[in-house]
C-alpha positions in Angstrom: 31.3 0.2 -44.8 32.9 -2.2 -46.5 35.8 1.0 -47.5 36.6 1.2 -43.5 37.1 -1.8 -43.3 39.8 -1.9 -46.1 41.1 0.6 -44.1 41.7 -0.9 -40.5 44.8 -2.5 -41.6 46.0 0.9 -42.8 45.5 2.5 -39.4 47.6 -0.6 -37.6 50.3 0.2 -39.8 50.4 4.0 -39.9 50.0 3.5 -35.9 53.2 1.5 -36.0 54.9 4.0 -38.1 53.7 7.2 -35.9 54.9 4.7 -32.9 58.0 4.6 -34.1 58.3 8.2 -35.2 56.9 9.6 -32.5 58.8 12.6 -30.9 59.6 13.1 -27.3 61.2 15.7 -24.8 63.0 14.1 -21.9 63.2 17.1 -18.8 64.4 16.5 -15.5 62.6 16.3 -12.8 62.5 19.5 -11.5 63.1 21.2 -15.3 59.7 23.3 -16.7 57.6 21.9 -14.3 55.5 24.7 -15.5 55.1 23.8 -19.1 55.4 20.3 -18.0 51.7 20.8 -16.4 50.5 22.5 -19.3 52.0 19.8 -22.1 50.1 16.9 -19.6 46.6 18.9 -20.2 46.9 20.0 -23.0 47.3 16.4 -24.6 45.0 14.8 -21.7 42.0 16.8 -23.6 43.1 15.9 -27.4 43.0 12.5 -26.1 40.0 12.6 -24.4 38.7 14.9 -27.6 40.0 11.6 -29.8 38.4 9.1 -28.2 34.8 10.7 -27.9 35.3 11.7 -32.0 36.1 8.0 -32.8 33.1 6.4 -30.5 30.9 9.2 -32.5 32.2 8.3 -35.3 31.9 4.6 -35.4 28.2 5.5 -33.9 27.6 6.7 -37.1 28.9 3.8 -39.1 27.2 1.3 -37.1 24.0 3.3 -36.5 23.5 5.5 -39.5 22.3 3.7 -41.4 19.4 2.7 -39.3 18.2 6.5 -39.4 19.1 7.2 -42.8 20.0 3.8 -44.9 20.8 6.3 -48.1 23.4 6.7 -46.0 24.2 11.0 -45.3 25.0 10.4 -41.4 28.1 7.3 -41.7 29.6 10.0 -44.3 29.7 11.9 -41.6 32.4 10.1 -39.5 35.5 11.1 -40.2 34.4 14.5 -39.9 33.1 13.6 -36.4 36.6 12.5 -35.5 38.4 15.7 -36.4 35.8 17.2 -34.8 36.5 16.0 -31.5 40.1 16.5 -31.9 39.9 19.9 -32.4 37.4 20.6 -30.0 39.3 18.7 -27.4 42.3 21.5 -28.4 40.4 24.2 -28.0 39.1 23.1 -24.4 42.5 21.9 -23.0 44.2 25.0 -24.4 41.5 27.0 -22.7 41.8 25.4 -19.4 45.7 24.9 -19.3 46.7 28.3 -18.4 49.9 29.3 -16.1 49.5 28.9 -12.5 48.9 32.6 -10.9 52.0 34.1 -9.1 54.0 36.9 -9.1 56.0 37.2 -12.5 59.9 39.0 -12.5 60.2 39.2 -16.0 58.3 39.5 -19.3 58.5 38.6 -22.9 57.3 41.1 -25.2 56.6 38.9 -28.6 54.1 39.2 -31.4 52.6 35.4 -32.1 51.0 34.6 -35.0 49.1 31.5 -36.2 51.9 31.4 -39.2 54.4 30.8 -36.6 53.4 27.8 -35.2 52.1 25.8 -38.7 54.1 22.7 -40.0 54.4 24.1 -43.7 54.2 20.7 -44.8 50.8 19.4 -43.3 49.7 22.5 -44.3 50.1 22.4 -48.0 48.9 19.1 -47.6 45.9 19.8 -46.2 45.2 23.0 -48.2 45.7 20.1 -51.5 43.4 17.7 -50.1 41.1 20.3 -49.7 41.5 21.7 -53.3 40.6 17.8 -53.7 37.7 17.3 -52.3 36.1 20.4 -53.4 36.4 19.4 -56.7 34.9 15.8 -56.0 32.1 17.3 -54.6 31.6 20.1 -57.6 31.8 17.4 -60.4 29.5 15.4 -58.4 27.2 17.8 -58.0 27.4 19.3 -61.5 27.2 15.9 -62.9 24.1 14.5 -61.0 20.9 14.2 -61.3 17.7 12.8 -59.9 16.8 9.2 -59.2 13.5 7.4 -60.1 12.2 8.8 -57.0 13.1 12.3 -57.6 16.1 12.7 -54.8 18.2 15.4 -56.0 22.1 14.7 -56.9 21.5 10.6 -56.0 22.0 9.4 -59.6 24.6 9.7 -63.1 22.7 9.6 -65.9 23.2 9.9 -69.5 21.5 9.9 -72.8 22.6 10.0 -76.2 22.7 8.6 -79.7 25.2 5.7 -80.7 26.3 3.7 -84.0 25.1 0.1 -83.1 26.1 -2.2 -86.1 25.4 1.0 -88.2 21.8 1.7 -87.1 21.2 5.0 -84.8 20.3 3.9 -80.9 18.9 5.5 -78.0 21.2 4.9 -75.2 19.5 6.4 -71.6 19.8 5.1 -68.5 20.9 6.5 -64.6 23.3 4.9 -62.4 24.1 5.3 -58.7 24.3 5.8 -56.0 26.4 9.2 -56.6 27.7 11.5 -54.7 25.9 14.8 -56.0 24.2 17.2 -54.4 22.0 15.0 -51.8 25.3 14.0 -50.3 27.4 17.4 -51.3 25.0 19.3 -49.3 26.0 17.5 -45.9 29.2 17.2 -46.8 29.9 20.6 -47.4 28.0 22.2 -44.1 30.1 19.8 -42.1 33.8 20.8 -44.0 32.8 24.4 -43.0 32.1 23.6 -39.2 35.4 21.7 -39.4 37.7 24.9 -40.6 35.8 26.8 -38.3 36.8 24.6 -35.9 40.0 24.7 -36.8 40.6 28.4 -37.0 39.4 28.5 -33.4 42.1 25.6 -32.1 44.7 27.4 -33.8 44.0 30.7 -32.2 43.5 28.9 -29.3 46.7 27.1 -29.3 48.8 30.9 -30.4 47.2 33.0 -27.6 47.5 30.4 -25.0 49.6 33.0 -22.5 53.5 32.3 -22.0 54.3 29.7 -18.9 57.5 30.7 -17.0 60.2 32.9 -19.5 63.2 30.0 -18.7 60.5 27.5 -20.5 59.9 29.4 -23.4 61.8 27.1 -26.4 59.6 24.2 -24.9 56.6 26.1 -24.9 57.5 26.9 -28.4 58.3 23.4 -29.4 54.7 22.2 -27.6 53.0 24.5 -29.3 54.4 23.8 -33.0 52.9 20.2 -31.7 49.5 21.3 -31.1 49.1 23.3 -34.0 50.3 20.2 -35.8 47.7 17.5 -33.9 45.3 20.0 -35.2 46.2 20.1 -38.8 46.5 16.1 -38.8 42.9 16.1 -37.0 41.3 18.4 -40.6 43.5 16.4 -42.6 41.8 12.7 -41.1 38.6 14.6 -41.8 38.8 16.0 -45.1 41.1 13.1 -46.8 38.7 10.5 -44.4 35.9 11.5 -46.7 37.6 12.4 -50.1 38.3 8.3 -50.4 34.9 7.1 -50.0 33.4 9.7 -52.0 36.1 9.3 -54.8 35.8 5.5 -54.6 31.9 6.2 -55.0 32.5 7.5 -58.6 34.4 5.1 -60.0 32.1 2.2 -60.7 29.0 5.1 -62.1 31.8 6.8 -64.2 33.4 3.4 -65.5 30.1 2.3 -66.5 29.0 5.1 -69.0 28.5 4.7 -72.9 27.6 8.4 -73.4 30.9 9.8 -71.5 32.0 13.3 -72.6 35.6 13.8 -72.3 35.9 15.7 -69.0 33.8 12.4 -67.3 36.5 10.3 -68.7 39.3 12.2 -67.3 37.6 12.3 -64.1 36.9 8.9 -63.8 41.2 8.8 -64.1 41.1 10.6 -61.0 38.8 9.2 -58.9 40.5 6.1 -59.1 44.1 7.1 -57.9 42.5 9.9 -55.2 40.5 7.2 -53.8 43.3 4.7 -52.5 45.7 7.7 -51.8 43.0 9.5 -49.5 42.2 6.1 -48.0 45.8 5.8 -46.9 46.6 9.3 -46.1 43.4 9.4 -43.8 44.8 6.0 -42.4 48.1 7.9 -41.5 46.2 10.8 -40.1 45.0 8.6 -37.6 47.9 6.4 -36.5 49.6 10.3 -35.9 46.8 11.3 -33.8 47.0 7.9 -32.1 49.9 8.3 -30.9 50.5 12.0 -29.9 54.2 14.1 -28.8 54.7 14.3 -25.7 56.7 15.2 -22.8 58.6 12.8 -20.4 59.8 13.9 -17.3 62.8 11.8 -16.4 63.0 11.0 -12.4 66.5 10.2 -12.4 69.0 12.4 -11.2 71.2 14.2 -13.5 75.1 13.1 -13.4 77.6 15.6 -11.5 81.0 16.5 -12.9 83.7 13.7 -12.2 80.8 11.1 -11.8 81.1 8.0 -13.6 79.3 8.1 -17.3 77.8 4.7 -18.7 80.7 3.4 -20.6 82.9 4.3 -17.5 84.3 7.4 -18.5 84.5 10.1 -16.2 81.8 13.3 -17.0 83.4 16.7 -17.7 
């Protein structure tokens, strides 16, 4: 809960940055009406999905402790937000079909997911997913049962150390530790998110083309939608990675019998935790301010009309 509170200022800053860099395409009041209608429909459903995801994630954060005091439900809050956006995208793409009518022209093309993916965001999502998988795998491998026998919820150690020249047996257990007790539900939720991400991207690609005159704008909208899908998945991954990595720092730092691998892991999670939280806040800001198409109601100037600076338009 404390990690979530600390991330709120970062989310506000990210929201301001995303608002300042928001992509907006302006079209005339009578231009690309079909594409504009589809854009409004898909964006509306994505925002509905985001709202539902935020409500679900908030409920898991606030009420999850009452159902499961050990925090397994609370840990699923970022995944709930991402799943809401992905489901909203799927519904929006399926609902935003071109209007029925006679078509005089057609475009022969092969649309693929790769053609609409933002490469930078896809690479970042892949790296974040690998990092989350590595952290969960390390937590599972180093985890041990706690005092009540719950597997993977503690970090135990046992060794012999020389203290003032005397061999001393050292044994102890520290927790909570993100071992299999937490890793298995998180891995299952990550699998569901991966499936929803693939479904959302396929829905974006397979949505039928509108009026051929608006193909350029329609392609831009598809790239925006694909980018939002990746951002939602990225928020879910980073929002999970940040708390999990932060939870591992203190137990690893307190080890007296730590292995070299655990020493390296301590420094890795110390860096990963804050970076993931900042990235998750930035992704949330981007989700709150999605690109849009703006319709300009003012008539376009004709040749010979006065320009805003007083020079005639040619």
